[in-house]
Structure formats: structure tokens, C-alpha cells
MARLO-294073 format. One record per residue (C-alpha): residue number from 1; residue in three letters; chain; x, y, z. Coordinates in nm, 2 decimals. Example, Ala and Ser with C-alpha at 12.3 -4.5 7.8 and 13.67 -1.06 7.14 Angstrom:
1, ALA, A, 1.23, -0.45, 0.78;
2, SER, A, 1.37, -0.11, 0.71;
end
This chain:
1, MET, A, -4.98, 10.84, 1.16;
2, ARG, A, -4.64, 10.72, 1.23;
3, THR, A, -4.42, 10.92, 1.02;
4, ARG, A, -4.51, 11.20, 1.27;
5, ILE, A, -4.47, 11.04, 1.63;
6, VAL, A, -4.13, 10.95, 1.52;
7, PRO, A, -4.01, 11.35, 1.46;
8, ILE, A, -4.16, 11.41, 1.80;
9, ILE, A, -3.97, 11.13, 1.98;
10, ILE, A, -3.56, 11.24, 1.85;
11, VAL, A, -3.68, 11.57, 1.96;
12, ALA, A, -3.79, 11.51, 2.28;
13, ALA, A, -3.47, 11.27, 2.32;
14, LEU, A, -3.24, 11.57, 2.19;
15, ALA, A, -3.33, 11.81, 2.44;
16, ALA, A, -3.29, 11.57, 2.72;
17, LEU, A, -2.94, 11.50, 2.60;
18, LEU, A, -2.94, 11.89, 2.56;
19, ALA, A, -3.05, 11.92, 2.95;
20, GLY, A, -2.84, 11.68, 3.12;
21, CYS, A, -2.55, 11.74, 2.94;
22, SER, A, -2.58, 12.14, 3.08;
23, ALA, A, -2.65, 11.99, 3.41;
24, THR, A, -2.36, 11.80, 3.42;
25, GLY, A, -2.14, 12.06, 3.54;
26, SER, A, -2.27, 12.22, 3.77;
27, THR, A, -2.43, 11.94, 3.99;
28, GLN, A, -2.11, 11.75, 3.98;
29, ALA, A, -1.99, 11.88, 4.32;
30, ASP, A, -2.33, 11.86, 4.49;
31, SER, A, -2.34, 11.48, 4.38;
32, VAL, A, -2.05, 11.40, 4.53;
33, VAL, A, -2.17, 11.56, 4.89;
34, ALA, A, -2.46, 11.40, 4.82;
35, GLY, A, -2.30, 11.05, 4.81;
36, ALA, A, -2.07, 11.15, 5.10;
37, ALA, A, -2.43, 11.28, 5.29;
38, LEU, A, -2.57, 10.94, 5.20;
39, GLY, A, -2.31, 10.78, 5.26;
40, GLU, A, -2.21, 10.66, 4.93;
41, PRO, A, -1.79, 10.65, 4.86;
42, ALA, A, -1.61, 10.89, 4.60;
43, ILE, A, -1.55, 10.77, 4.25;
44, GLY, A, -1.24, 10.56, 4.30;
45, ALA, A, -1.17, 10.59, 4.66;
46, PRO, A, -1.34, 10.49, 4.98;
47, ALA, A, -1.55, 10.69, 5.20;
48, PRO, A, -1.38, 10.99, 5.38;
49, ASP, A, -1.48, 11.23, 5.62;
50, ALA, A, -1.78, 11.47, 5.55;
51, ILE, A, -1.61, 11.76, 5.59;
52, ALA, A, -1.28, 11.65, 5.39;
53, GLN, A, -1.57, 11.53, 5.09;
54, ASP, A, -1.68, 11.85, 5.11;
55, GLN, A, -1.36, 12.05, 5.07;
56, ALA, A, -1.22, 11.89, 4.80;
57, ALA, A, -1.55, 11.92, 4.61;
58, ALA, A, -1.50, 12.25, 4.69;
59, GLY, A, -1.27, 12.30, 4.46;
60, GLY, A, -1.03, 12.51, 4.64;
61, ALA, A, -1.26, 12.79, 4.69;
62, VAL, A, -1.20, 12.77, 5.14;
63, SER, A, -0.91, 13.05, 5.07;
64, THR, A, -0.62, 13.00, 5.31;
65, ALA, A, -0.38, 13.34, 5.31;
66, VAL, A, -0.25, 13.47, 5.61;
67, THR, A, -0.35, 13.72, 5.76;
68, SER, A, -0.02, 14.04, 5.72;
69, ASP, A, -0.20, 14.19, 6.08;
70, ARG, A, -0.02, 13.92, 6.38;
71, GLN, A, -0.28, 13.83, 6.67;
72, ILE, A, -0.08, 13.90, 7.00;
73, ILE, A, -0.27, 13.86, 7.32;
74, LYS, A, -0.14, 14.12, 7.58;
75, ASN, A, -0.16, 14.10, 7.98;
76, ALA, A, 0.04, 14.30, 8.24;
77, TYR, A, 0.10, 14.31, 8.55;
78, VAL, A, 0.12, 14.62, 8.83;
79, THR, A, 0.27, 14.62, 9.12;
80, MET, A, 0.27, 14.96, 9.29;
81, ARG, A, 0.31, 15.14, 9.63;
82, VAL, A, 0.03, 15.46, 9.71;
83, ASP, A, 0.00, 15.69, 9.99;
84, ASP, A, -0.45, 15.63, 10.00;
85, VAL, A, -0.51, 15.29, 9.88;
86, ALA, A, -0.89, 15.41, 9.85;
87, LYS, A, -0.83, 15.73, 9.68;
88, SER, A, -0.58, 15.55, 9.38;
89, ALA, A, -0.85, 15.29, 9.33;
90, PHE, A, -1.12, 15.57, 9.30;
91, ASP, A, -0.89, 15.70, 9.01;
92, VAL, A, -0.77, 15.39, 8.85;
93, HIS, A, -1.22, 15.32, 8.83;
94, GLY, A, -1.17, 15.65, 8.59;
95, LEU, A, -0.79, 15.57, 8.38;
96, VAL, A, -1.02, 15.25, 8.25;
97, LYS, A, -1.35, 15.43, 8.22;
98, LYS, A, -1.10, 15.72, 8.03;
99, ARG, A, -0.96, 15.38, 7.79;
100, ASN, A, -1.31, 15.27, 7.73;
101, GLY, A, -1.20, 14.94, 7.94;
102, LEU, A, -1.38, 14.70, 8.20;
103, ILE, A, -1.33, 14.63, 8.53;
104, SER, A, -1.36, 14.24, 8.57;
105, ALA, A, -1.27, 14.21, 8.94;
106, GLU, A, -1.17, 14.41, 9.23;
107, ASP, A, -1.00, 14.29, 9.53;
108, THR, A, -0.93, 14.51, 9.91;
109, GLN, A, -0.86, 14.37, 10.19;
110, ALA, A, -0.81, 14.57, 10.56;
111, SER, A, -0.57, 14.42, 10.83;
112, GLY, A, -0.55, 14.70, 11.11;
113, GLU, A, -0.47, 15.04, 10.94;
114, SER, A, -0.32, 14.95, 10.65;
115, THR, A, -0.56, 14.85, 10.37;
116, SER, A, -0.45, 14.69, 10.01;
117, SER, A, -0.62, 14.70, 9.65;
118, MET, A, -0.60, 14.44, 9.36;
119, ILE, A, -0.80, 14.56, 9.08;
120, THR, A, -0.83, 14.34, 8.69;
121, ALA, A, -0.95, 14.53, 8.41;
122, GLN, A, -1.01, 14.47, 8.03;
123, ILE, A, -0.85, 14.80, 7.87;
124, PRO, A, -0.79, 14.76, 7.44;
125, ALA, A, -0.47, 14.66, 7.36;
126, ALA, A, -0.42, 14.99, 7.13;
127, ASP, A, -0.44, 15.18, 7.53;
128, LEU, A, -0.23, 14.94, 7.73;
129, ASP, A, 0.10, 15.12, 7.73;
130, ALA, A, -0.07, 15.43, 7.79;
131, PHE, A, -0.27, 15.27, 8.01;
132, ILE, A, 0.03, 15.19, 8.20;
133, ALA, A, 0.19, 15.51, 8.19;
134, ASP, A, -0.10, 15.67, 8.34;
135, VAL, A, -0.10, 15.43, 8.67;
136, ALA, A, 0.25, 15.48, 8.74;
137, ARG, A, 0.14, 15.84, 8.78;
138, LEU, A, -0.10, 15.76, 9.10;
139, GLY, A, 0.24, 15.64, 9.33;
140, THR, A, 0.55, 15.45, 9.35;
141, VAL, A, 0.56, 15.19, 9.07;
142, ASP, A, 0.79, 14.84, 9.19;
143, ALA, A, 0.68, 14.62, 8.89;
144, VAL, A, 0.55, 14.61, 8.56;
145, THR, A, 0.53, 14.27, 8.41;
146, VAL, A, 0.36, 14.22, 8.03;
147, SER, A, 0.37, 13.94, 7.88;
148, ALA, A, 0.25, 13.86, 7.52;
149, GLN, A, 0.13, 13.54, 7.32;
150, ASP, A, 0.17, 13.52, 6.95;
151, VAL, A, -0.19, 13.30, 6.79;
152, THR, A, -0.21, 13.47, 6.45;
153, GLY, A, -0.16, 13.06, 6.35;
154, GLN, A, -0.48, 13.00, 6.57;
155, VAL, A, -0.70, 13.28, 6.40;
156, VAL, A, -0.62, 13.19, 6.06;
157, ASP, A, -0.68, 12.80, 6.10;
158, LEU, A, -0.99, 12.92, 6.30;
159, ASP, A, -1.10, 13.14, 6.00;
160, ALA, A, -1.04, 12.86, 5.72;
161, ARG, A, -1.25, 12.59, 5.95;
162, ILE, A, -1.54, 12.86, 6.01;
163, LYS, A, -1.55, 12.89, 5.59;
164, ALA, A, -1.51, 12.53, 5.45;
165, LEU, A, -1.77, 12.47, 5.74;
166, GLN, A, -2.00, 12.75, 5.60;
167, THR, A, -1.96, 12.68, 5.24;
168, SER, A, -2.06, 12.27, 5.36;
169, VAL, A, -2.35, 12.40, 5.54;
170, ASP, A, -2.51, 12.64, 5.26;
171, ARG, A, -2.46, 12.34, 4.99;
172, MET, A, -2.61, 12.05, 5.28;
173, THR, A, -2.86, 12.30, 5.29;
174, GLN, A, -2.92, 12.29, 4.95;
175, LEU, A, -2.93, 11.91, 4.87;
176, LEU, A, -3.19, 11.93, 5.18;
177, ALA, A, -3.41, 12.16, 4.97;
178, GLN, A, -3.41, 11.92, 4.63;
179, ALA, A, -3.45, 11.58, 4.78;
180, GLN, A, -3.74, 11.42, 4.72;
181, LYS, A, -3.69, 11.10, 4.92;
182, ILE, A, -3.72, 11.02, 5.30;
183, ASP, A, -3.42, 10.82, 5.34;
184, ASP, A, -3.22, 11.11, 5.19;
185, MET, A, -3.40, 11.42, 5.37;
186, LEU, A, -3.28, 11.18, 5.70;
187, ALA, A, -2.93, 11.13, 5.61;
188, ILE, A, -2.87, 11.50, 5.44;
189, GLU, A, -3.03, 11.65, 5.79;
190, THR, A, -2.79, 11.41, 6.03;
191, GLN, A, -2.43, 11.53, 5.87;
192, LEU, A, -2.63, 11.88, 5.81;
193, SER, A, -2.71, 11.92, 6.22;
194, SER, A, -2.34, 11.79, 6.36;
195, ARG, A, -2.20, 12.05, 6.12;
196, GLN, A, -2.36, 12.32, 6.25;
197, ALA, A, -2.29, 12.26, 6.55;
198, GLU, A, -1.93, 12.20, 6.45;
199, LEU, A, -1.99, 12.56, 6.24;
200, ASP, A, -2.13, 12.72, 6.63;
201, SER, A, -1.80, 12.57, 6.87;
202, LEU, A, -1.55, 12.71, 6.61;
203, SER, A, -1.73, 13.02, 6.62;
204, ALA, A, -1.73, 13.10, 6.92;
205, GLN, A, -1.39, 13.04, 7.06;
206, ARG, A, -1.31, 13.27, 6.70;
207, LYS, A, -1.49, 13.51, 6.95;
208, ALA, A, -1.37, 13.42, 7.21;
209, LEU, A, -0.96, 13.45, 7.10;
210, GLY, A, -1.07, 13.79, 6.89;
211, GLU, A, -1.19, 13.91, 7.21;
212, GLN, A, -0.84, 13.84, 7.36;
213, VAL, A, -0.67, 14.00, 7.13;
214, ALA, A, -0.88, 14.33, 7.09;
215, LEU, A, -0.87, 14.35, 7.50;
216, SER, A, -0.56, 14.36, 7.72;
217, THR, A, -0.62, 14.20, 8.08;
218, VAL, A, -0.43, 14.42, 8.32;
219, THR, A, -0.41, 14.37, 8.71;
220, VAL, A, -0.32, 14.68, 8.94;
221, ALA, A, -0.21, 14.56, 9.28;
222, LEU, A, -0.16, 14.91, 9.54;
223, SER, A, -0.04, 14.87, 9.89;
224, PRO, A, 0.06, 15.14, 10.07;
225, ILE, A, 0.36, 15.32, 10.15;
226, SER, A, 0.51, 15.21, 10.49;
227, SER, A, 0.69, 15.42, 10.72;
228, VAL, A, 1.04, 15.36, 10.82;
229, THR, A, 1.09, 15.36, 11.25;
230, GLN, A, 1.45, 15.46, 11.29;
231, VAL, A, 1.63, 15.28, 11.56;
232, ASP, A, 1.90, 15.39, 11.81;
233, ALA, A, 2.29, 15.23, 11.72;
234, PRO, A, 2.35, 15.06, 12.06;
235, GLY, A, 2.57, 15.15, 12.30;
236, PHE, A, 2.58, 15.23, 12.67;
237, LEU, A, 2.32, 15.45, 12.62;
238, SER, A, 2.08, 15.19, 12.46;
239, GLY, A, 2.20, 14.92, 12.72;
240, LEU, A, 2.14, 15.14, 13.01;
241, ALA, A, 1.78, 15.28, 12.91;
242, SER, A, 1.71, 14.85, 12.83;
243, GLY, A, 1.82, 14.79, 13.18;
244, TRP, A, 1.59, 15.07, 13.34;
245, ALA, A, 1.30, 14.98, 13.08;
246, ALA, A, 1.37, 14.52, 13.20;
247, LEU, A, 1.36, 14.74, 13.60;
248, VAL, A, 1.07, 14.93, 13.55;
249, ALA, A, 0.85, 14.58, 13.42;
250, ALA, A, 1.02, 14.36, 13.68;
251, VAL, A, 0.87, 14.65, 13.96;
252, THR, A, 0.56, 14.66, 13.78;
253, ILE, A, 0.48, 14.29, 13.71;
254, MET, A, 0.58, 14.27, 14.12;
255, PHE, A, 0.34, 14.52, 14.21;
256, THR, A, 0.06, 14.38, 13.96;
257, ALA, A, 0.13, 14.00, 14.15;
258, ALA, A, 0.10, 14.17, 14.51;
259, GLY, A, -0.22, 14.36, 14.38;
260, PHE, A, -0.37, 14.05, 14.28;
261, LEU, A, -0.28, 13.82, 14.54;
262, LEU, A, -0.44, 14.09, 14.84;
263, PRO, A, -0.76, 14.04, 14.82;
264, PHE, A, -0.74, 13.68, 14.88;
265, ALA, A, -0.49, 13.69, 15.18;
266, VAL, A, -0.70, 13.90, 15.34;
267, ILE, A, -0.95, 13.64, 15.28;
268, ALA, A, -0.76, 13.37, 15.40;
269, LEU, A, -0.65, 13.61, 15.73;
270, ALA, A, -1.00, 13.64, 15.82;
271, VAL, A, -1.09, 13.27, 15.77;
272, VAL, A, -0.80, 13.11, 15.89;
273, VAL, A, -0.71, 13.34, 16.26;
274, PRO, A, -0.98, 13.28, 16.40;
275, VAL, A, -0.99, 12.85, 16.32;
276, VAL, A, -0.65, 12.90, 16.52;
277, ILE, A, -0.79, 13.06, 16.76;
278, VAL, A, -0.99, 12.84, 16.86;
279, VAL, A, -0.79, 12.53, 16.83;
280, VAL, A, -0.54, 12.69, 17.00;
281, ARG, A, -0.77, 12.77, 17.31;
282, ARG, A, -0.93, 12.38, 17.32;
283, THR, A, -0.55, 12.23, 17.30;
284, ARG, A, -0.49, 12.46, 17.66;
285, ARG, A, -0.78, 12.37, 17.81;
286, ARG, A, -0.73, 11.96, 17.71;
287, ARG, A, -0.33, 11.97, 17.87;
288, ALA, A, -0.45, 12.20, 18.21;
289, PRO, A, -0.44, 11.99, 18.57;
290, THR, A, -0.75, 11.82, 18.73;
291, VAL, A, -0.78, 11.79, 19.10;
292, PRO, A, -0.97, 11.53, 19.30;
293, PRO, A, -1.26, 11.62, 19.46;
294, SER, A, -1.19, 11.60, 19.79;
295, ASP, A, -0.90, 11.81, 19.81;
296, ALA, A, -1.13, 12.10, 19.68;
297, ASN, A, -1.27, 12.41, 19.88;
298, ASP, A, -1.65, 12.42, 19.87;
299, ASP, A, -1.62, 12.69, 19.56;
300, GLY, A, -1.43, 12.40, 19.38;
301, ARG, A, -1.11, 12.61, 19.46;
302, ALA, A, -0.85, 12.33, 19.55;
303, VAL, A, -0.67, 12.35, 19.94;
304, PRO, A, -0.35, 12.38, 19.96;
305, PRO, A, -0.20, 12.02, 20.21;
306, THR, A, -0.10, 12.08, 20.52;
307, THR, A, 0.17, 11.94, 20.68;
308, THR, A, 0.21, 11.78, 21.02;
end
């Protein structure tokens, strides 16, 4: 009985040894990542940042090749004068639609009889030059400003970081599925959530940068063509005309002032003249001489004195 059990034990041990050797090469990288996720230090070195450990364990799986296409962000500003601002603004809308662009902002202001408009549009970068040429035909161009920014390095860096994080997230997801201890599962989930949030942030930055490269921002400022007023050269006739105009203006001001004061003068005469008459009469009565009663007749008239 004992002789049968010994061969079985030996076979089982050999099978377990072979299985362990075959699994060692395939799970070596995952063990390093699992150790980092669980807070264990790597062999021969302290525990580094989680993302750096994943990049080292990946064995250079992330490609850092620089793209051959340059990533350029272009913006343009066009200032021009047109005969009809409203019509030209409508034409700009049509040109934007023709180039498969979109209007992002528009500001139209009216001051008296003058109207100005500023239109901001997003145009495919490949059609930027053709769009500016089309807009220039609408009126007289005063200035065209085009700026360019090379963001190739930022694009390459973001792509590499996104690929590294995506590899790390996939590996951590596999480790989470293989984890059996609750502590290990919690530690892996914490690392997985942190890396997924960073991956989403970098992906959003890469998307925004790609949109800026693909679509150029163009601002078109429209203003009306102002008419030039002819000014006469100074001279004798010009001085005579200016003096006559000043005289007419002075006379007009005098008549205007007289017309303004006339109603007040009429009211003043209507009130003041009767008052003056009454005051004069009373003053005269007070100054008239009085006659004694003995020297007066029966009818009250004074009798002249008699001489003897």
C-alpha cells in the first residue's frame, strides 16, 4: 500500500513544479504591479510611484515614436471695411457654412447710422487660407494677422501618457479579477480608480488639443466705409464766409434772447405800471397844502385874504 502512494506523491509534485515554472514568466510583471498596488516594495528598490512601476513592468510596451505630422494651432484676425455691414455679415455666415465651419460668437453694434460687426468662427485648418481669401473679396482689407503654435511635443507626451495609463488600467483590472483577499481587492480598487480618473483627464486634454489643431479660430471685424468730407482751403473768401456766418449766428442769438424775454417784459409792465401810478398819486396827495377852517367858505373853498 505504501509503495503505491509514493509514486503518486512524486507525480503530483512534478506536475506542481512544472505548472509553477510555466506560470512564473507570464505572471512576473503582474506580481510587480500587484506588489505596487498592495504597497509592497519592488525587489532591490523602494516602492516608487504606481505609474512608474507599471511602465517599468510593461517592459517598454509603450511606444514613444514621434509622429511625422506636425501639430499646429492656427488663429487668424481679419479687419476690413465694407459698404453694407449687415449684408457682409450674412455673406460671412455663408462662407463659414461653405467651409464646413461653425460660428462661435458674433457681436453687432449700431451707433447712429454706423453699424459694426465682429464674427468669430471655427474653420477647418486645411481651409483657413481659402476662407481668408473668400472673406477678402467682400470689401477692403485693412489688416490680416495669422498666428501659429506648434504643439507637437504636447501631443506626443499626452499620447504616451495615455497609452501607459491605459495599459496600467487594463492590468489592474485583471489583477482585481484574480484577487482573493478583501484587503488586496480594496488596495487594487483604490489604485484603479485613481489611474482611471487620471486617464480620463488626460484623454479630455488630448481631445481639446486635437480640436484646436483641427479647427482654426478666425475673427472677422466688419466696419462701414466712411465718406470723406471736402474741406475748403483757408483764404479771404473763406474768412468772409466764416465772418458772415458768425454775424448771422450772433443776430439769431439776439433775436432769440429778445423773444425769450418779451413775455416776461409784458407781464412786468402789466404789474409794475399800475403800482407806480398808485404810488405817485398818493405821494402828490400827501404833499398838497391844507387850508384852515376859518379861511374856507361854506362850500369848503379857500377865501383869499382881504386888504384894508
